[in-house]
C-alpha positions in Angstrom: -22.4 38.8 -2.0 -21.2 36.6 -4.9 -18.2 37.6 -7.0 -18.2 37.0 -10.8 -16.1 33.9 -11.7 -14.2 34.6 -14.8 -13.4 31.7 -17.2 -11.7 30.6 -20.3 -14.2 27.9 -21.1 -15.2 29.0 -24.6 -11.5 29.3 -25.6 -10.6 25.8 -24.3 -13.7 24.2 -25.8 -13.0 25.8 -29.2 -9.3 24.7 -29.0 -10.3 21.1 -28.2 -13.2 21.2 -30.6 -15.8 20.2 -28.0 -19.4 21.5 -28.4 -21.4 22.7 -25.6 -23.7 19.7 -25.9 -20.8 17.4 -25.7 -19.3 19.0 -22.7 -22.6 19.3 -21.0 -23.3 15.5 -21.5 -19.7 14.7 -20.2 -20.0 16.8 -17.0 -23.7 16.1 -16.3 -25.0 19.6 -17.0 -27.5 21.2 -19.5 -25.9 22.6 -22.5 -27.5 26.1 -21.8 -25.7 26.1 -18.4 -22.4 25.8 -20.2 -23.4 28.8 -22.4 -24.4 30.8 -19.3 -21.0 30.0 -17.6 -19.1 31.1 -20.7 -20.9 34.4 -20.9 -20.4 35.1 -17.1 -24.2 35.0 -16.5 -23.7 32.0 -14.1 -21.1 31.0 -11.7 -20.5 27.3 -11.7 -20.7 25.3 -8.4 -17.3 24.0 -7.1 -18.5 20.4 -8.1 -19.2 21.6 -11.7 -16.1 23.6 -12.1 -14.0 20.6 -11.0 -15.9 18.2 -13.3 -15.3 20.6 -16.2 -11.6 20.9 -15.4 -11.1 17.2 -15.0 -12.8 16.7 -18.5 -10.3 19.0 -20.1 -7.5 17.4 -17.9 -6.5 20.9 -16.7 -6.2 22.4 -13.2 -9.4 24.2 -12.3 -7.4 27.6 -12.0 -6.5 27.2 -15.8 -10.3 27.5 -16.5 -11.8 29.6 -13.7 -10.5 32.6 -11.8 -12.0 35.4 -9.4 -9.7 37.8 -11.2 -9.9 38.6 -15.0 -7.7 36.5 -17.2 -5.0 38.5 -19.2 -5.4 38.1 -23.0 -3.8 35.0 -24.2 -1.7 36.9 -26.7 -0.2 38.8 -23.7 0.7 35.5 -22.0 2.2 34.0 -25.4 3.9 37.2 -26.9 4.0 39.5 -23.8 2.1 42.7 -23.4 4.4 44.4 -26.1 3.3 41.9 -28.8 6.8 40.7 -29.3 7.8 37.0 -29.5 9.6 35.9 -26.3 12.1 33.9 -28.3 13.2 36.5 -31.0 12.0 39.8 -29.7 10.4 40.5 -33.1 6.7 41.4 -33.6 4.9 38.5 -35.2 3.5 39.0 -38.8 
């Protein structure tokens, strides 16, 4: 039985301004495959996951996980929404 592989691929692609087509060409995949991965409809092979991570120069676990990722705002501001440096809620 195969578990769903959670990912942050769409977030990283947007942050780095890389289109699905550009990423697909860089890693030797079809652009629709990238979309399927982003939507959780397809688990990438280990080989493809490693090629994607290498393209972004990130550890594979920064992009893919067997556990759901916590929201990025929780990681940056904490679950209370307060900034880690000032303790104030961002405006």
